[in-house]
C-alpha positions as CSV (number, residue, x, y, z in Angstrom):
1,M,104.1,117.4,169.1
2,K,101.7,120.0,167.6
3,W,101.1,120.2,163.8
4,S,102.3,123.4,162.7
5,F,100.8,125.7,160.0
6,F,104.1,125.5,158.1
7,K,103.8,121.5,157.8
8,T,100.6,121.8,156.7
9,V,101.6,124.1,153.9
10,L,104.5,121.7,153.1
11,L,102.1,118.9,152.8
12,L,99.9,120.4,150.6
13,T,102.6,121.7,148.4
14,A,103.9,118.2,148.0
15,I,100.4,116.7,147.1
16,A,100.0,119.2,144.5
17,A,103.4,118.3,143.0
18,F,102.5,114.7,143.0
19,L,99.3,115.4,141.1
20,T,100.9,117.5,138.6
21,V,103.6,114.8,137.8
22,L,100.6,112.3,137.6
23,S,98.5,114.4,135.2
24,T,101.6,114.9,133.0
25,F,102.6,111.2,132.8
26,R,99.0,110.4,131.9
27,G,98.8,113.1,129.3
28,L,102.1,111.7,127.8
29,Q,100.3,108.2,127.6
30,V,97.1,109.8,125.8
31,Q,99.4,111.7,123.3
32,Q,101.3,108.0,122.5
33,E,97.9,106.4,122.1
34,V,96.5,109.1,119.8
35,P,97.9,109.9,116.3
36,H,98.7,113.4,115.6
37,P,95.6,114.6,113.6
38,S,97.9,115.7,110.5
39,L,99.4,112.5,110.2
40,D,98.6,110.9,107.0
41,L,97.8,107.1,107.6
42,G,97.1,106.4,103.7
43,I,95.5,102.9,103.0
44,D,97.1,101.5,106.0
45,D,94.4,102.8,108.1
46,D,91.9,99.9,108.4
47,V,88.7,102.0,109.0
48,E,89.6,104.4,105.7
49,E,90.3,100.9,103.6
50,E,87.2,99.4,104.6
51,R,85.3,102.4,103.3
52,E,87.3,102.3,99.8
53,T,86.9,100.1,96.9
54,W,89.9,99.7,94.4
55,I,89.7,98.8,90.7
56,I,92.1,97.7,87.9
57,L,90.8,98.5,84.4
58,L,93.0,95.8,82.4
59,A,93.2,95.8,78.4
60,F,95.2,95.7,75.5
61,Q,96.3,98.7,73.7
62,R,93.5,100.3,71.5
63,S,90.6,98.5,73.2
64,G,88.2,101.5,74.2
65,T,89.4,102.2,77.9
66,H,89.5,105.7,77.1
67,Y,85.6,105.6,76.8
68,L,85.2,103.2,79.7
69,T,87.3,105.1,81.9
70,Q,85.4,108.3,81.1
71,E,82.0,106.6,81.7
72,L,83.1,105.1,85.0
73,S,84.2,108.4,86.4
74,R,80.8,109.9,85.6
75,H,79.5,108.1,88.5
76,P,79.5,110.0,91.8
77,C,81.2,107.4,93.6
78,M,84.1,106.2,91.3
79,Y,87.1,107.6,89.8
80,V,89.2,105.8,87.3
81,A,92.4,107.4,86.3
82,G,94.3,106.8,82.9
83,E,97.5,104.9,82.4
84,I,99.4,105.5,85.5
85,L,102.3,103.3,84.4
86,L,102.8,105.7,81.2
87,A,105.0,108.5,81.4
88,P,106.3,111.0,78.8
89,G,109.7,110.3,77.4
90,L,109.9,106.9,79.1
91,K,109.4,103.6,77.3
92,E,107.5,100.7,78.8
93,D,110.4,99.1,79.8
94,W,111.8,101.6,81.9
95,W,109.1,100.5,84.4
96,S,111.0,97.7,86.2
97,P,108.6,95.6,88.7
98,E,109.8,97.6,91.7
99,K,109.0,100.8,90.1
100,R,105.4,99.4,88.9
101,R,104.8,98.3,92.3
102,A,105.9,101.8,93.7
103,G,103.9,103.6,91.1
104,I,100.8,101.8,92.0
105,K,101.4,102.2,95.6
106,T,102.0,105.9,95.2
107,F,98.8,106.1,93.3
108,Y,96.6,104.6,96.3
109,N,98.7,106.6,99.0
110,M,100.1,103.4,100.3
111,S,103.3,103.7,102.6
112,L,106.6,103.2,100.7
113,S,109.6,101.4,101.8
114,S,113.0,102.9,101.8
115,E,114.0,101.1,98.7
116,E,110.9,102.3,96.9
117,K,111.3,105.8,98.0
118,S,114.8,105.9,96.4
119,L,113.7,104.8,92.8
120,E,112.6,108.3,91.6
121,L,109.3,108.0,90.0
122,P,108.5,110.4,87.2
123,P,106.6,113.6,88.3
124,V,103.4,112.0,86.6
125,S,103.2,109.6,89.3
126,E,102.6,112.1,91.8
127,E,100.3,114.0,89.7
128,W,97.8,111.0,89.4
129,A,98.1,110.5,93.2
130,L,97.2,113.9,93.6
131,E,94.1,113.4,91.5
132,A,92.9,110.5,93.2
133,A,93.4,112.0,96.8
134,K,91.3,114.8,95.3
135,A,88.9,112.1,94.1
136,L,88.6,110.4,97.4
137,A,88.1,113.9,99.2
138,S,85.1,114.6,96.9
139,G,83.4,111.2,98.0
140,K,84.6,108.9,95.4
141,M,85.2,105.9,97.3
142,I,85.8,103.6,94.5
143,R,89.0,104.4,92.6
144,G,91.1,102.8,90.2
145,F,93.4,103.0,87.1
146,N,93.9,102.0,83.5
147,W,96.8,99.0,83.1
148,K,97.6,97.8,79.9
149,V,99.0,94.2,79.3
150,S,101.9,95.6,77.7
151,Q,102.8,97.1,80.7
152,G,104.2,94.3,82.9
153,F,101.0,93.0,84.0
154,L,102.0,89.4,82.6
155,Q,105.2,89.6,84.6
156,D,103.5,90.7,87.9
157,L,101.0,88.0,88.4
158,P,102.0,86.7,91.7
159,W,102.2,90.3,93.2
160,I,99.0,91.2,91.4
161,E,97.1,88.1,92.9
162,A,98.7,89.0,96.4
163,F,97.6,92.9,96.0
164,I,94.0,91.8,95.0
165,A,93.7,89.4,97.8
166,K,94.9,91.7,100.3
167,H,92.8,95.0,99.5
168,K,89.9,93.1,97.7
169,V,90.6,94.9,94.7
170,K,87.9,94.4,91.7
171,L,89.4,93.6,88.2
172,I,87.6,94.4,84.8
173,W,89.1,93.0,81.6
174,L,87.9,94.9,78.6
175,Q,88.8,93.1,75.5
176,R,88.1,94.0,71.8
177,R,86.8,90.9,70.0
178,N,88.1,92.0,66.5
179,M,91.7,92.1,67.1
180,L,91.9,93.2,63.3
181,R,90.3,96.4,64.1
182,R,92.3,96.9,67.4
183,Y,95.3,96.5,64.8
184,L,94.0,99.1,62.5
185,S,93.5,101.4,65.4
186,M,97.2,100.9,66.8
187,M,98.5,101.8,63.1
188,S,96.4,105.0,62.8
189,N,97.6,106.0,66.2
190,R,101.1,105.7,65.5
191,R,100.6,107.5,62.0
192,F,98.2,110.5,63.2
193,L,99.2,110.2,66.8
194,V,95.6,110.8,67.8
195,A,94.4,108.5,70.5
196,A,90.9,110.2,71.0
197,T,89.5,113.6,70.0
198,T,86.2,115.4,70.6
199,N,87.2,117.5,67.5
200,K,84.8,116.5,64.8
201,S,87.2,117.9,61.9
202,A,90.1,116.0,63.3
203,A,88.1,112.7,63.4
204,S,86.8,113.6,59.8
205,R,90.3,113.9,58.4
206,I,91.4,110.6,60.2
207,K,88.2,108.6,58.9
208,K,89.4,109.6,55.2
209,E,92.8,108.4,55.2
210,K,93.5,104.7,54.5
211,V,95.9,103.0,56.8
212,P,98.7,100.5,55.5
213,I,98.8,97.3,57.5
214,P,102.0,95.3,57.6
215,V,100.7,91.6,57.1
216,D,103.6,89.8,58.5
217,K,103.5,91.9,61.7
218,L,99.6,91.5,61.9
219,V,99.6,87.8,62.0
220,K,102.3,87.8,64.6
221,D,100.4,90.0,66.6
222,L,97.3,88.2,66.4
223,K,99.1,84.8,67.6
224,A,101.0,86.9,70.3
225,R,97.7,88.6,71.6
226,E,95.6,85.0,71.6
227,A,98.6,83.6,73.7
228,E,98.3,86.3,76.3
229,V,94.5,86.3,76.3
230,K,94.9,82.3,77.0
231,Q,97.5,83.1,80.0
232,L,95.1,86.0,81.3
233,Q,92.2,83.8,81.5
234,G,93.8,81.0,83.5
235,F,94.8,83.8,85.8
236,F,91.1,85.2,86.1
237,K,90.1,81.5,86.9
238,I,92.4,81.2,89.5
239,L,91.2,84.7,90.9
240,E,87.6,83.6,91.0
241,S,88.3,80.3,92.5
242,K,89.5,82.3,95.4
243,G,86.4,84.6,95.6
244,H,88.0,87.5,94.2
245,Q,85.7,89.7,91.7
246,V,86.4,89.9,88.0
247,L,84.4,91.2,85.3
248,Q,84.9,90.4,81.7
249,V,83.7,93.1,79.2
250,T,84.0,93.2,75.3
251,Y,84.4,96.5,73.4
252,E,81.7,95.7,70.9
253,S,79.1,95.7,73.8
254,L,80.1,98.5,75.8
255,S,77.5,101.1,75.2
256,E,74.6,98.7,76.1
257,S,76.5,97.4,79.0
258,M,77.6,100.5,81.0
259,D,74.9,100.5,83.4
260,Q,75.5,96.9,84.5
261,I,79.4,97.7,84.6
262,R,78.7,100.5,86.8
263,S,76.3,98.6,89.0
264,W,78.9,95.6,89.4
265,A,81.5,98.2,90.4
266,V,79.4,99.7,93.2
267,K,78.0,96.4,94.4
268,D,79.3,95.5,97.9
269,T,80.8,98.9,98.5
270,S,79.9,101.9,100.8
271,C,78.7,103.5,97.6
272,Q,74.8,104.5,98.3
273,S,74.1,105.3,94.5
274,S,73.3,103.0,91.9
275,G,75.0,102.1,88.8
276,D,72.8,104.4,86.4
277,S,73.6,107.5,88.9
278,V,75.9,109.4,86.5
279,T,76.4,112.9,85.7
280,G,77.5,114.8,82.2
281,D,76.9,113.7,78.7
282,D,77.7,110.3,77.6
283,K,81.0,109.9,75.7
284,D,81.7,113.6,76.3
285,G,81.6,114.5,72.5
286,Y,84.4,111.8,71.7
287,Q,84.1,110.9,68.2
288,K,84.5,107.4,66.8
289,L,87.6,107.2,64.6
290,H,87.4,104.0,62.8
291,P,83.4,103.1,62.2
292,G,82.2,101.3,59.0
293,N,83.8,98.5,56.8
294,L,87.2,97.6,57.3
295,S,87.8,97.5,53.6
296,E,87.2,101.1,53.2
297,M,90.0,101.9,56.0
298,V,92.6,99.5,55.1
299,E,94.9,100.7,52.1
300,N,96.3,97.3,51.6
301,W,92.8,95.4,51.9
302,K,93.8,92.7,49.4
303,E,96.9,91.6,51.1
304,V,95.2,91.5,54.5
305,T,92.3,89.5,53.1
306,A,94.8,86.9,51.6
307,A,96.7,86.7,54.5
308,L,93.4,85.9,56.8
309,K,91.5,83.9,54.4
310,K,91.2,80.1,55.4
311,T,92.6,81.0,59.1
312,K,90.7,81.3,62.3
313,W,90.6,85.0,62.1
314,E,88.7,85.2,58.9
315,W,85.6,86.2,60.4
316,M,87.3,89.4,61.4
317,L,87.4,90.4,57.7
318,N,83.6,90.8,57.9
319,D,82.8,91.8,61.2
């Protein structure tokens, strides 16, 4: 039986159809294996996370975090945000452990569970996340935020330890040695509602005003903060024993230690700049609000002196 021209055409058509189906099938396989270019993988992308380094700046209120935040962010590789767990109109106790964790994960562009998405975080959480994303896009691979002890840190220790271990987070603990000066700063902030300023006249006005300190509350505060520091020190030892990086810094030594702090922050990271590579002016014009002798700034100085005399805090009166 002779092979007709018609049969040849049919055979070629069948082969072409088979190749088309095969090509389509392989294309579908490729599409399944390669993510869509617009898909935001966030920190779950292993390659991206390896390039990044995360930092937590921990401190009590009125301990110099504003200054340290500004100074760290002057480095070309670093961006440290303010208090991301603080929102206008919301008290600190509004932030439940679940909301705090969702806020932190939002800041670092991590995936949220359906339960976390239903928590309805304040708009400021998205604003901080946007700023952090912009910083990352500009090449700042070391990113962090300011977390106050009073913002649930001690209540979240197990989660924090796991978070630090999983993402190799660096922790900076900033403490003001003279807690009496910290308390004075707190009372002044409540009175004048000025946490930091570049306005020289505003700073001068605050410096001239003596601030009353409630003695009974002062002693209670000193005892409470001392107990918290003891608990924190135990936590830091646990972290260090497991190879995690913790840097402890005092407010009183900030200015002369800044290059060392930056060098510690960039060490073992993808950053190619040295610790002293900074831009802008030191302090950016921020004014010190309470320099000088405490006796000249505290309205009821005699009462404060009497309360702290012959106690372990007496040295703070003359520091």
